[in-house]
C-alpha positions as CSV (number, residue, x, y, z in Angstrom):
1,X,3.3,19.7,-4.5
2,X,1.8,21.4,-1.6
3,X,2.6,20.5,1.9
4,X,1.5,17.1,2.8
5,X,0.0,16.4,-0.5
6,X,0.6,12.9,-2.0
7,X,-0.7,9.9,-4.2
8,X,-0.6,6.6,-2.4
9,X,-0.8,3.4,-5.0
10,X,-1.4,-0.3,-3.5
11,X,-2.4,-3.4,-5.1
12,X,-5.6,-5.0,-3.5
13,X,-6.2,-8.8,-3.2
14,X,-9.6,-10.2,-2.0
15,X,-8.6,-13.7,-0.4
16,X,-11.3,-16.4,-1.5
17,X,-9.8,-18.6,0.9
18,X,-9.8,-16.4,4.3
19,X,-12.3,-13.4,3.4
20,X,-9.2,-11.0,4.2
21,X,-7.9,-8.1,2.3
22,X,-4.2,-8.3,1.4
23,X,-2.4,-5.2,0.4
24,X,1.3,-4.4,-1.0
25,X,2.1,-0.7,-1.6
26,X,3.7,0.4,-4.9
27,X,5.6,3.4,-5.3
28,X,5.9,3.6,-9.1
29,X,2.7,2.3,-11.1
30,X,4.6,2.7,-14.6
31,X,7.1,0.3,-13.5
32,X,4.7,-2.1,-12.1
33,X,2.6,-2.1,-15.5
34,X,5.8,-3.1,-17.1
35,X,6.6,-5.8,-14.7
36,X,3.2,-7.4,-15.4
37,X,4.3,-7.6,-19.2
38,X,8.1,-8.3,-18.4
39,X,9.1,-9.8,-15.3
40,X,12.6,-9.2,-15.5
41,X,11.8,-5.6,-14.2
42,X,13.1,-6.0,-10.6
43,X,10.5,-6.0,-7.7
44,X,12.8,-3.3,-5.9
45,X,12.1,-0.7,-8.4
46,X,8.5,-0.4,-7.7
47,X,7.7,-2.1,-4.5
48,X,7.4,0.3,-1.7
49,X,8.2,-2.2,1.2
50,X,8.6,-6.0,0.9
51,X,5.6,-6.5,3.5
52,X,2.2,-7.9,2.9
53,X,-0.6,-5.9,4.8
54,X,-4.2,-7.2,6.0
55,X,-7.0,-5.0,6.7
56,X,-8.4,-7.3,9.2
57,X,-11.9,-7.3,7.7
58,X,-12.3,-3.6,8.0
59,X,-12.3,-3.0,4.0
60,X,-9.5,-1.6,2.0
61,X,-9.8,2.1,3.6
62,X,-9.4,0.5,7.1
63,X,-6.6,0.0,9.6
64,X,-3.6,-2.2,8.1
65,X,-1.5,-4.5,9.8
66,X,1.2,-6.9,8.8
67,X,0.2,-10.2,7.8
68,X,1.2,-13.1,9.7
69,X,3.0,-16.1,8.6
70,X,-0.3,-18.2,9.3
71,X,-2.6,-15.9,7.2
72,X,-0.1,-16.1,4.3
73,X,0.2,-19.7,4.6
74,X,-3.7,-20.4,4.7
75,X,-4.4,-18.1,1.8
76,X,-1.3,-18.4,-0.6
77,X,0.1,-22.1,0.7
78,X,3.3,-20.4,1.3
79,X,5.0,-18.1,3.9
80,X,7.4,-16.8,1.4
81,X,6.8,-13.0,1.3
82,X,8.4,-12.5,-2.2
83,X,6.2,-15.4,-3.8
84,X,3.0,-13.8,-2.0
85,X,3.8,-10.4,-3.1
86,X,4.2,-11.6,-6.8
87,X,0.9,-13.4,-6.6
88,X,-0.9,-10.5,-5.2
89,X,0.5,-8.0,-7.9
90,X,-0.2,-10.5,-10.5
91,X,-4.0,-11.1,-9.3
92,X,-4.9,-7.9,-7.5
93,X,-6.2,-4.7,-8.6
94,X,-4.3,-1.3,-8.5
95,X,-6.1,1.5,-6.2
96,X,-4.9,5.0,-6.1
97,X,-5.7,7.4,-3.2
98,X,-4.8,11.1,-3.4
99,X,-4.0,12.6,0.0
100,X,-5.1,16.3,0.1
101,X,-2.5,19.1,1.1
102,X,-2.7,20.3,4.7
103,X,-4.1,23.7,5.4
104,X,-4.2,26.1,8.1
105,X,-1.6,28.0,10.2
106,X,1.9,26.6,10.4
107,X,2.7,28.1,13.8
108,X,0.1,29.5,16.0
109,X,2.2,30.5,18.9
110,X,4.0,32.7,16.2
111,X,0.7,34.4,15.1
112,X,-0.3,34.7,18.8
113,X,2.9,36.6,19.6
114,X,2.2,39.2,16.7
115,X,-1.2,39.6,17.7
116,X,0.0,41.5,21.0
């Protein structure tokens, strides 16, 4: 993989109660698919971070922030992050985003020094 190139997987859940978008990041989509059929697979094997993010009504591609306990409670009737993550993973949709490789010179000062 080239420098800076990566793939990001997230599970998106559109909140019907709050008009908010909730996100959970997933490292291993194959383990996530196994978990959907077999809940004995530990969440720690595929969940990137045990935190729920919101987009502040800017869409899935907008800026993300940590979901407050109030936002979780108003949408999911609980503030337990593990339970909320499970609900998002079960009801959400997977989105994959490809991050392109960075290009360009790696150290302009070296090129400048060689030009003299």
